[in-house]
Phi, psi and omega in degrees: 000131182282164187298322180295318180292318178300317179295320178298314179299319178296321178295320179295316178299315179296321179297313179295328180288318182280330183227067184296140177276146177059035181271132178128170180287153177244104189302324184258025178296141176247002174217125182222139175211154180246154174226146181217132177251101183293342181292326183232352178091002178299137177227142177214147175231123182257132177245125177238141168246105178266137177272183183295340179264014182060037173257150178278096181288327178205156182210144176206167177211155173228161175146182177215149180176191181289170182302321181293318181297311181292317179298320180295317178297320179294312177301316181300314183297324177296319187281333189268337182301125179093351180270158175284161178296328177295317177296322179297318180291325176294320178295319176303312181301312179296320180297317178300318177298316183299310184284347175266002179075021180264174178296120181251034182291350177281355175273140171298150184302317179297319179293318179299318180296318180293322183271353183304335180300336182265355184299329181295343179299332183300337178283350182231083186309326180292340182270349179300319178297325177296314183290331186261353185306306182297324181294318177293324177293322177299316179298318178298318179298316178300319182282358179079019178266155182274337180216155182281145174271133181284139177238000000 
């Protein structure tokens, strides 16, 4: 990755961290789950409003953590609104591959381009949990669980 692209990705991460999208409680959420990373103290609570067709009608999150954790939750919330739970789980799978430095060919090209800002996390294995915390909490919320299982 060239220096200009790396700098752009860092700016996007910082922007999402400082100005997270969909931040705050969602009063009419019908699926809620929490995630906690004891290694660094990151905490997140994901709120989903699923409609009758299992689409994410609305999404929000609360929590505190490092820039990567907050930026990842913000990016996720932008990408998932309006998608089906099946699409959300496919995106989760591709995202996990991406941040672990694995083949992420299961991601649609547009999604891969949008999430590419987080690909650099793979160079820092301890930060992968930061990047994936909100995503695991989202999966737990879809599954009707109260908290995310750590992987």
